[in-house]
DRENTORKOL-3810 file (N, C-alpha, C; in nm, 4 decimals):
REM DRENTORKOL-3810
@n.u->13.3031; n.v->11.9261; n.w->9.3179; ca.u->13.2118; ca.v->11.8219; ca.w->9.2758; c.u->13.0924; c.v->11.8875; c.w->9.2075
@n.u->13.0571; n.v->11.8383; n.w->9.0898; ca.u->12.9561; ca.v->11.9064; ca.w->9.0086; c.u->12.8169; c.v->11.9032; c.w->9.0721
@n.u->12.7835; n.v->11.7997; n.w->9.1488; ca.u->12.6512; ca.v->11.7966; ca.w->9.2132; c.u->12.6379; c.v->11.9057; c.w->9.3196
@n.u->12.7436; n.v->11.9271; n.w->9.3966; ca.u->12.7405; ca.v->12.0338; ca.w->9.4975; c.u->12.7269; c.v->12.1702; c.w->9.4317
@n.u->12.8016; n.v->12.1910; n.w->9.3238; ca.u->12.7941; ca.v->12.3191; ca.w->9.2524; c.u->12.6541; c.v->12.3400; c.w->9.1940
@n.u->12.5983; n.v->12.2348; n.w->9.1336; ca.u->12.4642; ca.v->12.2444; ca.w->9.0752; c.u->12.3602; c.v->12.2733; c.w->9.1832
@n.u->12.3711; n.v->12.2063; n.w->9.2976; ca.u->12.2722; ca.v->12.2285; ca.w->9.4033; c.u->12.2856; c.v->12.3685; c.w->9.4625
@n.u->12.4067; n.v->12.4162; n.w->9.4802; ca.u->12.4256; ca.v->12.5520; ca.w->9.5333; c.u->12.3743; c.v->12.6581; c.w->9.4365
@n.u->12.3998; n.v->12.6397; n.w->9.3083; ca.u->12.3565; ca.v->12.7375; ca.w->9.2085; c.u->12.2056; c.v->12.7415; c.w->9.1905
@n.u->12.1390; n.v->12.6292; n.w->9.2151; ca.u->11.9952; ca.v->12.6208; ca.w->9.1894; c.u->11.9098; c.v->12.6103; c.w->9.3151
@n.u->11.9720; n.v->12.6122; n.w->9.4320; ca.u->11.8968; ca.v->12.6045; ca.w->9.5564; c.u->11.8392; c.v->12.4673; c.w->9.5845
@n.u->11.9083; n.v->12.3605; n.w->9.5411; ca.u->11.8611; ca.v->12.2241; ca.w->9.5627; c.u->11.9093; c.v->12.1705; c.w->9.6969
@n.u->11.8333; n.v->12.0817; n.w->9.7549; ca.u->11.8761; ca.v->12.0005; ca.w->9.8679; c.u->11.8956; c.v->11.8602; c.w->9.8109
@n.u->12.0180; n.v->11.8091; n.w->9.8172; ca.u->12.0472; ca.v->11.6781; ca.w->9.7589; c.u->12.0153; c.v->11.5665; c.w->9.8565
@n.u->11.9569; n.v->11.4596; n.w->9.8054; ca.u->11.9335; ca.v->11.3382; ca.w->9.8832; c.u->11.9778; c.v->11.2217; c.w->9.7966
@n.u->12.0288; n.v->11.1193; n.w->9.8601; ca.u->12.0710; ca.v->11.0012; ca.w->9.7849; c.u->12.0537; c.v->10.8780; c.w->9.8716
@n.u->12.0367; n.v->10.7659; n.w->9.8057; ca.u->12.0266; ca.v->10.6374; ca.w->9.8741; c.u->12.0798; c.v->10.5301; c.w->9.7811
@n.u->12.1384; n.v->10.4266; n.w->9.8390; ca.u->12.1796; ca.v->10.3128; ca.w->9.7574; c.u->12.0568; c.v->10.2550; c.w->9.6890
@n.u->12.0759; n.v->10.2104; n.w->9.5663; ca.u->11.9656; ca.v->10.1491; ca.w->9.4934; c.u->11.9664; c.v->10.0008; c.w->9.5270
@n.u->11.8788; n.v->9.9600; n.w->9.6179; ca.u->11.8712; ca.v->9.8203; ca.w->9.6605; c.u->11.8516; c.v->9.7325; c.w->9.5374
@n.u->11.9263; n.v->9.6256; n.w->9.5328; ca.u->11.9240; ca.v->9.5378; ca.w->9.4169; c.u->12.0422; c.v->9.5624; c.w->9.3252
@n.u->12.1014; n.v->9.6811; n.w->9.3352; ca.u->12.2160; ca.v->9.7161; ca.w->9.2520; c.u->12.3318; c.v->9.7731; c.w->9.3343
@n.u->12.3229; n.v->9.7637; n.w->9.4647; ca.u->12.4288; ca.v->9.8191; ca.w->9.5488; c.u->12.5386; c.v->9.7146; c.w->9.5698
@n.u->12.6465; n.v->9.7561; n.w->9.6312; ca.u->12.7569; ca.v->9.6635; ca.w->9.6574; c.u->12.7149; c.v->9.5515; c.w->9.7518
@n.u->12.6141; n.v->9.5748; n.w->9.8337; ca.u->12.5657; ca.v->9.4718; ca.w->9.9253; c.u->12.4935; c.v->9.3586; c.w->9.8500
@n.u->12.4457; n.v->9.3874; n.w->9.7308; ca.u->12.3734; ca.v->9.2878; ca.w->9.6514; c.u->12.4650; c.v->9.2074; c.w->9.5598
@n.u->12.5890; n.v->9.2489; n.w->9.5479; ca.u->12.6822; ca.v->9.1836; ca.w->9.4563; c.u->12.7007; c.v->9.0340; c.w->9.4834
@n.u->12.7145; n.v->8.9893; n.w->9.6086; ca.u->12.7296; ca.v->8.8441; ca.w->9.6308; c.u->12.6120; c.v->8.7617; c.w->9.5772
@n.u->12.4904; n.v->8.8112; n.w->9.5918; ca.u->12.3735; ca.v->8.7379; ca.w->9.5415; c.u->12.3756; c.v->8.7346; c.w->9.3889
@n.u->12.4124; n.v->8.8452; n.w->9.3267; ca.u->12.4185; ca.v->8.8503; ca.w->9.1802; c.u->12.5244; c.v->8.7532; c.w->9.1288
@n.u->12.6417; n.v->8.7528; n.w->9.1907; ca.u->12.7491; ca.v->8.6626; ca.w->9.1468; c.u->12.7079; c.v->8.5171; c.w->9.1659
@n.u->12.6509; n.v->8.4863; n.w->9.2805; ca.u->12.6065; ca.v->8.3492; ca.w->9.3079; c.u->12.5014; c.v->8.3042; c.w->9.2061
@n.u->12.4124; n.v->8.3958; n.w->9.1692; ca.u->12.3095; ca.v->8.3637; ca.w->9.0699; c.u->12.3719; c.v->8.3367; c.w->8.9337
@n.u->12.4664; n.v->8.4206; n.w->8.8934; ca.u->12.5288; ca.v->8.4053; ca.w->8.7619; c.u->12.6181; c.v->8.2825; c.w->8.7539
@n.u->12.6810; n.v->8.2455; n.w->8.8656; ca.u->12.7750; ca.v->8.1331; ca.w->8.8647; c.u->12.7030; c.v->7.9988; c.w->8.8592
@n.u->12.5869; n.v->7.9887; n.w->8.9188; ca.u->12.5272; ca.v->7.8569; ca.w->8.9128; c.u->12.4049; c.v->7.8333; c.w->8.9984
@n.u->12.3465; n.v->7.9380; n.w->9.0526; ca.u->12.2251; ca.v->7.9201; ca.w->9.1310; c.u->12.1160; c.v->8.0097; c.w->9.0721
@n.u->12.0655; n.v->7.9758; n.w->8.9535; ca.u->11.9700; ca.v->8.0636; ca.w->8.8861; c.u->11.8390; c.v->8.0844; c.w->8.9616
@n.u->11.8054; n.v->7.9924; n.w->9.0530; ca.u->11.6804; ca.v->8.0124; ca.w->9.1278; c.u->11.6897; c.v->8.1318; c.w->9.2233
@n.u->11.8100; n.v->8.1868; n.w->9.2428; ca.u->11.8242; ca.v->8.3073; ca.w->9.3254; c.u->11.7839; c.v->8.4341; c.w->9.2502
@n.u->11.7528; n.v->8.4209; n.w->9.1201; ca.u->11.7135; ca.v->8.5388; ca.w->9.0437; c.u->11.5929; c.v->8.6081; c.w->9.1058
@n.u->11.5057; n.v->8.5320; n.w->9.1689; ca.u->11.3901; ca.v->8.5920; ca.w->9.2362; c.u->11.4352; c.v->8.6897; c.w->9.3452
@n.u->11.5449; n.v->8.6575; n.w->9.4127; ca.u->11.5971; ca.v->8.7470; ca.w->9.5166; c.u->11.6463; c.v->8.8778; c.w->9.4549
@n.u->11.7087; n.v->8.8688; n.w->9.3368; ca.u->11.7540; ca.v->8.9902; ca.w->9.2689; c.u->11.6337; c.v->9.0754; c.w->9.2306
@n.u->11.5329; n.v->9.0117; n.w->9.1735; ca.u->11.4102; ca.v->9.0839; ca.w->9.1365; c.u->11.3472; c.v->9.1503; c.w->9.2586
@n.u->11.3367; n.v->9.0760; n.w->9.3678; ca.u->11.2758; ca.v->9.1298; ca.w->9.4896; c.u->11.3558; c.v->9.2477; c.w->9.5452
@n.u->11.4883; n.v->9.2379; n.w->9.5396; ca.u->11.5722; ca.v->9.3483; ca.w->9.5882; c.u->11.5564; c.v->9.4723; c.w->9.5014
@n.u->11.5427; n.v->9.4534; n.w->9.3694; ca.u->11.5202; ca.v->9.5687; ca.w->9.2814; c.u->11.3867; c.v->9.6359; c.w->9.3120
@n.u->11.2844; n.v->9.5560; n.w->9.3360; ca.u->11.1541; ca.v->9.6124; ca.w->9.3729; c.u->11.1660; c.v->9.6887; c.w->9.5039
@n.u->11.2420; n.v->9.6343; n.w->9.5989; ca.u->11.2636; ca.v->9.7038; ca.w->9.7260; c.u->11.3362; c.v->9.8359; c.w->9.7034
@n.u->11.4297; n.v->9.8378; n.w->9.6075; ca.u->11.5004; ca.v->9.9616; ca.w->9.5753; c.u->11.4057; c.v->10.0698; c.w->9.5263
@n.u->11.3116; n.v->10.0327; n.w->9.4406; ca.u->11.2119; ca.v->10.1296; ca.w->9.3944; c.u->11.1279; c.v->10.1790; c.w->9.5127
@n.u->11.0885; n.v->10.0886; n.w->9.5996; ca.u->11.0085; ca.v->10.1274; ca.w->9.7171; c.u->11.0855; c.v->10.2231; c.w->9.8067
@n.u->11.2141; n.v->10.1935; n.w->9.8294; ca.u->11.2962; ca.v->10.2807; ca.w->9.9142; c.u->11.3050; c.v->10.4212; c.w->9.8565
@n.u->11.3210; n.v->10.4310; n.w->9.7249; ca.u->11.3274; ca.v->10.5629; ca.w->9.6608; c.u->11.1959; c.v->10.6389; c.w->9.6768
@n.u->11.0843; n.v->10.5691; n.w->9.6579; ca.u->10.9540; ca.v->10.6350; ca.w->9.6735; c.u->10.9324; c.v->10.6829; c.w->9.8169
@n.u->10.9758; n.v->10.6035; n.w->9.9142; ca.u->10.9616; ca.v->10.6428; ca.w->10.0548; c.u->11.0478; c.v->10.7648; c.w->10.0846
@n.u->11.1709; n.v->10.7662; n.w->10.0355; ca.u->11.2586; ca.v->10.8816; ca.w->10.0557; c.u->11.1986; c.v->11.0064; c.w->9.9913
@n.u->11.1438; n.v->10.9907; n.w->9.8714; ca.u->11.0821; ca.v->11.1041; ca.w->9.8030; c.u->10.9588; c.v->11.1537; c.w->9.8789
@n.u->10.8797; n.v->11.0602; n.w->9.9306; ca.u->10.7622; ca.v->11.0986; ca.w->10.0090; c.u->10.8043; c.v->11.1784; c.w->10.1332
@n.u->10.9092; n.v->11.1317; n.w->10.2008; ca.u->10.9589; ca.v->11.2034; ca.w->10.3187; c.u->11.0075; c.v->11.3424; c.w->10.2815
@n.u->11.0716; n.v->11.3542; n.w->10.1644; ca.u->11.1220; ca.v->11.4860; ca.w->10.1251; c.u->11.0082; c.v->11.5844; c.w->10.1006
@n.u->10.8940; n.v->11.5352; n.w->10.0544; ca.u->10.7801; ca.v->11.6230; ca.w->10.0269; c.u->10.6890; c.v->11.6420; c.w->10.1479
@n.u->10.6994; n.v->11.5544; n.w->10.2460; ca.u->10.6059; ca.v->11.5546; ca.w->10.3584; c.u->10.6783; c.v->11.5468; c.w->10.4913
@n.u->10.7544; n.v->11.6480; n.w->10.5233; ca.u->10.8147; ca.v->11.6523; ca.w->10.6549; c.u->10.9613; c.v->11.6888; c.w->10.6591
@n.u->11.0356; n.v->11.6633; n.w->10.5537; ca.u->11.1791; ca.v->11.6925; ca.w->10.5575; c.u->11.2067; c.v->11.8399; c.w->10.5811
@n.u->11.1370; n.v->11.9264; n.w->10.5083; ca.u->11.1644; ca.v->12.0695; ca.w->10.5207; c.u->11.1254; c.v->12.1223; c.w->10.6593
@n.u->11.0292; n.v->12.0594; n.w->10.7248; ca.u->10.9947; ca.v->12.0986; ca.w->10.8621; c.u->11.1019; c.v->12.0522; c.w->10.9596
@n.u->11.1644; n.v->11.9405; n.w->10.9299; ca.u->11.2625; ca.v->11.8807; ca.w->11.0190; c.u->11.4029; c.v->11.9372; c.w->10.9974
@n.u->11.4353; n.v->11.9693; n.w->10.8711; ca.u->11.5692; ca.v->12.0142; ca.w->10.8346; c.u->11.5945; c.v->12.1557; c.w->10.8841
@n.u->11.7077; n.v->12.1758; n.w->10.9471; ca.u->11.7478; ca.v->12.3074; ca.w->10.9990; c.u->11.8935; c.v->12.3329; c.w->10.9631
@n.u->11.9256; n.v->12.4588; n.w->10.9403; ca.u->12.0635; ca.v->12.5017; ca.w->10.9196; c.u->12.0947; c.v->12.6012; c.w->11.0297
@n.u->12.1847; n.v->12.5623; n.w->11.1172; ca.u->12.2216; ca.v->12.6440; ca.w->11.2334; c.u->12.0975; c.v->12.6837; c.w->11.3141
@n.u->12.0042; n.v->12.5895; n.w->11.3293; ca.u->11.8856; ca.v->12.6115; ca.w->11.4109; c.u->11.7730; c.v->12.6860; c.w->11.3428
@n.u->11.7934; n.v->12.7273; n.w->11.2190; ca.u->11.6899; ca.v->12.8027; ca.w->11.1474; c.u->11.6345; c.v->12.7180; c.w->11.0329
@n.u->11.5067; n.v->12.7383; n.w->10.9977; ca.u->11.4511; ca.v->12.6639; ca.w->10.8843; c.u->11.5279; c.v->12.6924; c.w->10.7560
@n.u->11.5299; n.v->12.5955; n.w->10.6691; ca.u->11.5969; ca.v->12.6114; ca.w->10.5399; c.u->11.5218; c.v->12.7166; c.w->10.4593
@n.u->11.5928; n.v->12.8177; n.w->10.4096; ca.u->11.5234; ca.v->12.9194; ca.w->10.3296; c.u->11.4744; c.v->12.8609; c.w->10.1975
@n.u->11.3595; n.v->12.9059; n.w->10.1547; ca.u->11.3051; ca.v->12.8617; ca.w->10.0267; c.u->11.2833; c.v->12.9836; c.w->9.9386
@n.u->11.2745; n.v->12.9590; n.w->9.8101; ca.u->11.2488; ca.v->13.0674; ca.w->9.7163; c.u->11.0994; c.v->13.0926; c.w->9.7086
@n.u->11.0588; n.v->13.2161; n.w->9.7158; ca.u->10.9185; ca.v->13.2571; ca.w->9.7043; c.u->10.8290; c.v->13.1931; c.w->9.8103
@n.u->10.8866; n.v->13.1537; n.w->9.9237; ca.u->10.8119; ca.v->13.0890; ca.w->10.0322; c.u->10.7335; c.v->12.9676; c.w->9.9854
@n.u->10.7820; n.v->12.9015; n.w->9.8823; ca.u->10.7196; ca.v->12.7789; ca.w->9.8326; c.u->10.8157; c.v->12.6634; c.w->9.8549
@n.u->10.7626; n.v->12.5423; n.w->9.8722; ca.u->10.8539; ca.v->12.4280; ca.w->9.8838; c.u->10.9343; c.v->12.4117; c.w->9.7557
@n.u->11.0575; n.v->12.3659; n.w->9.7687; ca.u->11.1393; ca.v->12.3489; ca.w->9.6485; c.u->11.0828; c.v->12.2405; c.w->9.5573
@n.u->11.1154; n.v->12.2502; n.w->9.4304; ca.u->11.0739; ca.v->12.1482; ca.w->9.3339; c.u->11.1452; c.v->12.0173; c.w->9.3650
@n.u->11.0796; n.v->11.9068; n.w->9.3368; ca.u->11.1400; ca.v->11.7749; ca.w->9.3541; c.u->11.1830; c.v->11.7235; c.w->9.2174
@n.u->11.3133; n.v->11.6995; n.w->9.2056; ca.u->11.3706; ca.v->11.6585; ca.w->9.0776; c.u->11.4484; c.v->11.5290; c.w->9.0995
@n.u->11.4260; n.v->11.4313; n.w->9.0145; ca.u->11.5072; ca.v->11.3094; ca.w->9.0154; c.u->11.6176; c.v->11.3276; c.w->8.9127
@n.u->11.7423; n.v->11.3044; n.w->8.9552; ca.u->11.8567; ca.v->11.3147; ca.w->8.8659; c.u->11.9313; c.v->11.1827; c.w->8.8722
@n.u->11.9149; n.v->11.1007; n.w->8.7716; ca.u->11.9785; ca.v->10.9700; ca.w->8.7685; c.u->12.0914; c.v->10.9666; c.w->8.6688
@n.u->12.2083; n.v->10.9250; n.w->8.7143; ca.u->12.3260; ca.v->10.9165; ca.w->8.6286; c.u->12.3650; c.v->10.7695; c.w->8.6150
@n.u->12.4007; n.v->10.7278; n.w->8.4958; ca.u->12.4458; ca.v->10.5929; ca.w->8.4660; c.u->12.3394; c.v->10.4920; c.w->8.5060
@n.u->12.3672; n.v->10.4124; n.w->8.6084; ca.u->12.2698; ca.v->10.3125; ca.w->8.6517; c.u->12.1405; c.v->10.3781; c.w->8.7010
@n.u->12.1523; n.v->10.4925; n.w->8.7665; ca.u->12.0340; ca.v->10.5673; ca.w->8.8084; c.u->11.9551; c.v->10.6204; c.w->8.6905
@n.u->12.0235; n.v->10.6448; n.w->8.5791; ca.u->11.9542; ca.v->10.6874; ca.w->8.4590; c.u->11.8768; c.v->10.5737; c.w->8.3946
@n.u->11.9350; n.v->10.4536; n.w->8.4011; ca.u->11.8688; ca.v->10.3374; ca.w->8.3421; c.u->11.7496; c.v->10.2956; c.w->8.4282
@n.u->11.7737; n.v->10.2739; n.w->8.5572; ca.u->11.6649; ca.v->10.2344; ca.w->8.6466; c.u->11.5707; c.v->10.3504; c.w->8.6755
@n.u->11.6200; n.v->10.4714; n.w->8.6561; ca.u->11.5392; ca.v->10.5899; ca.w->8.6811; c.u->11.4179; c.v->10.6003; c.w->8.5915
@n.u->11.4259; n.v->10.5437; n.w->8.4717; ca.u->11.3096; ca.v->10.5458; ca.w->8.3830; c.u->11.1930; c.v->10.4712; c.w->8.4467
@n.u->11.2210; n.v->10.3579; n.w->8.5067; ca.u->11.1174; ca.v->10.2835; ca.w->8.5781; c.u->11.0694; c.v->10.3580; c.w->8.7006
@n.u->11.1637; n.v->10.4222; n.w->8.7709; ca.u->11.1273; ca.v->10.4990; ca.w->8.8896; c.u->11.0360; c.v->10.6155; c.w->8.8536
@n.u->11.0683; n.v->10.6853; n.w->8.7455; ca.u->10.9837; ca.v->10.7968; ca.w->8.7036; c.u->10.8448; c.v->10.7480; c.w->8.6629
@n.u->10.8394; n.v->10.6328; n.w->8.5974; ca.u->10.7093; ca.v->10.5776; ca.w->8.5591; c.u->10.6274; c.v->10.5403; c.w->8.6834
@n.u->10.6930; n.v->10.4805; n.w->8.7828; ca.u->10.6219; ca.v->10.4430; ca.w->8.9062; c.u->10.5789; c.v->10.5644; c.w->8.9875
@n.u->10.6601; n.v->10.6683; n.w->8.9873; ca.u->10.6310; ca.v->10.7837; ca.w->9.0728; c.u->10.5334; c.v->10.8821; c.w->9.0096
@n.u->10.5081; n.v->10.8703; n.w->8.8795; ca.u->10.4189; ca.v->10.9655; ca.w->8.8123; c.u->10.2814; c.v->10.9749; c.w->8.8781
@n.u->10.2129; n.v->10.8634; n.w->8.9068; ca.u->10.0796; ca.v->10.8752; ca.w->8.9681; c.u->10.0823; c.v->10.9363; c.w->9.1088
@n.u->10.1962; n.v->10.9296; n.w->9.1756; ca.u->10.2050; ca.v->10.9816; ca.w->9.3128; c.u->10.2220; c.v->11.1331; c.w->9.3166
@n.u->10.2649; n.v->11.1914; n.w->9.2056; ca.u->10.2944; ca.v->11.3349; ca.w->9.1961; c.u->10.4009; c.v->11.3797; c.w->9.2974
@n.u->10.4919; n.v->11.2891; n.w->9.3317; ca.u->10.6008; ca.v->11.3224; ca.w->9.4235; c.u->10.7141; c.v->11.3969; c.w->9.3542
@n.u->10.7238; n.v->11.3816; n.w->9.2230; ca.u->10.8304; ca.v->11.4472; ca.w->9.1480; c.u->10.7742; c.v->11.5511; c.w->9.0536
@n.u->10.8482; n.v->11.6615; n.w->9.0399; ca.u->10.8100; ca.v->11.7652; ca.w->8.9438; c.u->10.8711; c.v->11.7398; c.w->8.8072
@n.u->10.9904; n.v->11.6803; n.w->8.8060; ca.u->11.0555; ca.v->11.6465; ca.w->8.6791; c.u->11.1697; c.v->11.5495; c.w->8.7061
@n.u->11.2184; n.v->11.4903; n.w->8.5988; ca.u->11.3285; ca.v->11.3957; ca.w->8.6097; c.u->11.4308; c.v->11.4177; c.w->8.5006
@n.u->11.5563; n.v->11.3913; n.w->8.5347; ca.u->11.6662; ca.v->11.4026; ca.w->8.4405; c.u->11.7379; c.v->11.2693; c.w->8.4401
@n.u->11.7498; n.v->11.2080; n.w->8.3230; ca.u->11.8143; ca.v->11.0787; ca.w->8.3114; c.u->11.9444; c.v->11.0933; c.w->8.2330
@n.u->12.0551; n.v->11.0656; n.w->8.2985; ca.u->12.1855; ca.v->11.0674; ca.w->8.2320; c.u->12.2258; c.v->10.9239; c.w->8.2012
@n.u->12.1883; n.v->10.8769; n.w->8.0823; ca.u->12.2125; ca.v->10.7377; ca.w->8.0448; c.u->12.3397; c.v->10.7302; c.w->7.9619
@n.u->12.4275; n.v->10.6338; n.w->7.9934; ca.u->12.5524; ca.v->10.6231; ca.w->7.9179; c.u->12.5299; c.v->10.5846; c.w->7.7733
END
């Protein structure tokens, strides 16, 4: 799998989460909205906003506590140059499209060092 190879070669710790509002759990609401209940569009919008919030919370945890909590065989995760690893957002397909908004929202927080958007 290319993500595992990329993370091993570059010393990344991978994290992922379903994008609320676009996950398989949200599909029934989207279908119901498209078929004939347009007033449910607010629920889709709200779920997308929640998805952005969930990503920001996960990113905050990765920068503020994950490395202290994460252990490999009881030992702290080794880092390069005794510095915390860089935080990179890598969005592919739907993550690349919604990732542009995520990168814009996360810029003032300084939670990310850089972002890569793989847009189809």
